[in-house]
C-alpha positions in Angstrom: -29.8 -11.5 -4.8 -29.4 -15.4 -5.1 -26.8 -17.8 -3.7 -24.8 -17.7 -7.0 -24.2 -14.0 -6.9 -22.1 -14.8 -3.7 -19.7 -17.2 -5.3 -18.5 -14.9 -8.0 -15.1 -13.0 -7.8 -16.7 -10.1 -9.3 -17.8 -6.8 -7.2 -21.6 -7.0 -6.7 -23.6 -4.6 -9.1 -25.5 -3.3 -6.0 -24.7 -3.1 -2.3 -28.3 -4.2 -1.1 -28.8 -6.5 1.8 -26.4 -7.7 4.4 -25.2 -10.8 2.3 -23.8 -8.4 -0.3 -22.2 -5.9 2.1 -20.7 -9.0 3.9 -19.5 -10.4 0.5 -17.7 -7.4 -0.8 -16.2 -6.9 2.9 -14.8 -10.3 2.9 -13.1 -10.0 -0.5 -11.7 -6.6 0.3 -10.2 -8.0 3.5 -8.7 -10.9 1.5 -7.1 -8.4 -0.8 -5.4 -6.3 2.3 -4.4 -9.9 3.8 -2.8 -10.8 0.8 -1.1 -7.5 0.4 0.2 -7.6 3.9 1.6 -11.1 3.7 3.3 -10.0 0.3 4.8 -6.8 1.9 6.1 -8.8 4.4 8.1 -10.9 2.2 9.4 -7.9 0.3 10.6 -6.7 3.6 12.0 -10.2 4.8 13.9 -10.5 1.4 15.3 -7.1 1.5 13.6 -6.1 -1.6 13.1 -2.4 -0.8 15.7 -0.1 -1.7 15.9 3.7 -0.7 16.9 5.8 -3.6 16.2 9.3 -2.0 14.1 10.4 0.8 10.8 10.3 -1.4 12.0 7.4 -4.0 12.2 3.7 -3.3 12.6 0.6 -5.5 10.8 -2.6 -4.9 12.9 -5.4 -6.1 11.6 -8.5 -7.2 11.4 -11.6 -4.8 13.7 -14.3 -5.9 12.2 -17.0 -7.9 8.7 -15.3 -7.5 8.5 -12.2 -9.6 10.9 -10.4 -12.1 9.7 -6.8 -12.1 11.3 -3.9 -10.1 8.5 -1.2 -9.4 9.2 2.3 -8.3 7.5 4.2 -5.4 7.4 7.8 -5.2 6.1 9.9 -2.1 4.7 13.3 -3.2 6.5 16.1 -1.5 3.3 18.1 -1.7 0.5 15.4 -0.6 2.5 12.7 0.9 0.6 10.2 -1.3 2.6 7.1 -2.1 2.5 6.5 -6.0 3.6 2.9 -7.3 4.5 2.1 -11.0 2.6 -1.2 -10.5 -0.4 -2.4 -12.7 -2.4 -3.0 -9.6 -1.7 0.6 -8.0 -2.9 1.9 -11.7 -6.0 -0.2 -12.1 -7.2 -0.3 -8.4 -8.1 2.7 -5.9 -6.1 0.9 -3.1 -2.8 0.4 -1.5 -0.4 -2.5 -3.2 1.5 -4.6 -1.5 4.7 -2.4 -2.6 3.6 0.7 -1.2 2.7 -1.2 2.2 6.2 -2.6 2.2 7.7 0.8 1.7 5.6 2.5 4.5 6.9 -0.2 7.0 10.2 0.0 5.6 10.3 3.9 6.0 8.6 3.7 9.5 11.4 1.5 10.6 14.0 3.6 9.2 12.7 6.8 10.7 12.2 5.1 14.0 15.9 3.7 14.1 17.1 7.1 13.3 15.0 8.7 15.9 12.7 10.6 13.5 9.2 9.3 14.8 10.2 9.3 18.4 9.7 12.2 20.8 
Protein backbone atom coordinates (compact mmCIF):
# COMPACT_ATOMS: atom_id res chain seq x y z
CA UNK A 1 0.00 0.00 0.00
CA UNK A 2 1.38 3.39 -0.92
CA UNK A 3 0.77 6.80 0.67
CA UNK A 4 -1.73 7.91 -1.98
CA UNK A 5 -4.06 5.07 -0.98
CA UNK A 6 -4.41 6.67 2.43
CA UNK A 7 -5.64 9.98 1.04
CA UNK A 8 -8.62 8.60 -0.87
CA UNK A 9 -12.13 8.56 0.51
CA UNK A 10 -12.95 5.10 -0.72
CA UNK A 11 -12.93 1.96 1.35
CA UNK A 12 -9.54 0.24 1.01
CA UNK A 13 -9.73 -2.81 -1.24
CA UNK A 14 -7.93 -4.97 1.32
CA UNK A 15 -7.54 -4.80 5.04
CA UNK A 16 -3.85 -5.66 5.10
CA UNK A 17 -1.52 -3.86 7.44
CA UNK A 18 -1.98 -1.45 10.29
CA UNK A 19 -2.12 1.69 8.08
CA UNK A 20 -5.12 0.41 6.14
CA UNK A 21 -6.93 -0.65 9.30
CA UNK A 22 -6.23 2.72 10.88
CA UNK A 23 -7.44 4.51 7.74
CA UNK A 24 -10.72 2.63 7.66
CA UNK A 25 -11.25 3.02 11.41
CA UNK A 26 -10.76 6.80 11.17
CA UNK A 27 -13.26 7.11 8.29
CA UNK A 28 -15.88 5.12 10.20
CA UNK A 29 -15.33 7.21 13.36
CA UNK A 30 -15.76 10.34 11.22
CA UNK A 31 -19.10 9.07 9.92
CA UNK A 32 -20.28 8.25 13.44
CA UNK A 33 -19.24 11.67 14.80
CA UNK A 34 -20.94 13.48 11.90
CA UNK A 35 -24.10 11.47 12.52
CA UNK A 36 -24.04 12.25 16.23
CA UNK A 37 -23.74 15.97 15.74
CA UNK A 38 -26.54 15.97 13.14
CA UNK A 39 -28.70 13.79 15.41
CA UNK A 40 -28.16 16.28 18.23
CA UNK A 41 -29.23 19.09 15.92
CA UNK A 42 -32.45 17.20 15.04
CA UNK A 43 -33.18 16.95 18.76
CA UNK A 44 -32.31 20.57 19.54
CA UNK A 45 -34.52 21.81 16.70
CA UNK A 46 -37.48 19.63 17.78
CA UNK A 47 -37.47 17.71 14.50
CA UNK A 48 -38.41 14.31 15.94
CA UNK A 49 -42.17 13.70 16.09
CA UNK A 50 -43.73 10.58 17.58
CA UNK A 51 -46.52 9.15 15.41
CA UNK A 52 -47.07 5.89 17.31
CA UNK A 53 -44.95 3.91 19.77
CA UNK A 54 -43.13 2.39 16.79
CA UNK A 55 -43.32 5.18 14.19
CA UNK A 56 -41.53 8.52 14.15
CA UNK A 57 -40.97 11.31 11.66
CA UNK A 58 -37.75 13.25 11.43
CA UNK A 59 -38.65 16.68 10.10
CA UNK A 60 -36.12 18.76 8.18
CA UNK A 61 -33.84 21.18 9.97
CA UNK A 62 -34.86 24.71 9.01
CA UNK A 63 -32.66 26.20 6.29
CA UNK A 64 -30.60 22.98 6.17
CA UNK A 65 -32.62 20.27 4.44
CA UNK A 66 -36.14 19.83 3.08
CA UNK A 67 -37.01 16.17 3.41
CA UNK A 68 -39.01 14.48 6.14
CA UNK A 69 -37.92 10.90 6.86
CA UNK A 70 -39.95 8.17 8.50
CA UNK A 71 -38.41 5.87 11.08
CA UNK A 72 -40.12 2.62 12.05
CA UNK A 73 -39.17 0.29 14.88
CA UNK A 74 -39.94 -3.34 14.09
CA UNK A 75 -42.26 -4.75 16.74
CA UNK A 76 -40.72 -8.18 16.12
CA UNK A 77 -36.97 -7.50 15.98
CA UNK A 78 -36.72 -4.02 17.50
CA UNK A 79 -34.71 -2.93 14.46
CA UNK A 80 -34.89 0.74 13.49
CA UNK A 81 -35.59 1.35 9.79
CA UNK A 82 -35.34 4.78 8.16
CA UNK A 83 -36.52 5.86 4.72
CA UNK A 84 -33.40 7.98 4.05
CA UNK A 85 -30.97 7.21 1.25
CA UNK A 86 -28.05 6.71 3.65
CA UNK A 87 -29.88 3.98 5.51
CA UNK A 88 -30.84 2.24 2.26
CA UNK A 89 -27.30 2.28 0.85
CA UNK A 90 -25.18 1.68 3.96
CA UNK A 91 -25.10 -0.96 6.59
CA UNK A 92 -25.10 1.51 9.43
CA UNK A 93 -27.19 3.80 11.56
CA UNK A 94 -28.16 7.16 10.09
CA UNK A 95 -28.45 10.40 12.06
CA UNK A 96 -32.26 10.14 11.92
CA UNK A 97 -32.21 6.77 13.72
CA UNK A 98 -29.67 8.07 16.23
CA UNK A 99 -31.94 11.03 16.99
CA UNK A 100 -35.02 8.82 17.37
CA UNK A 101 -33.18 6.46 19.73
CA UNK A 102 -32.20 9.36 21.99
CA UNK A 103 -35.66 10.94 21.71
CA UNK A 104 -37.34 7.63 22.62
CA UNK A 105 -34.96 7.02 25.52
CA UNK A 106 -35.54 10.51 26.94
CA UNK A 107 -39.31 10.15 26.59
CA UNK A 108 -39.28 6.69 28.19
CA UNK A 109 -37.01 7.95 30.97
CA UNK A 110 -39.28 10.91 31.72
CA UNK A 111 -42.29 8.57 31.81
CA UNK A 112 -40.48 6.17 34.16
CA UNK A 113 -40.42 3.33 31.63
CA UNK A 114 -36.65 2.72 31.76
CA UNK A 115 -36.13 3.26 35.51
CA UNK A 116 -36.46 0.55 38.12
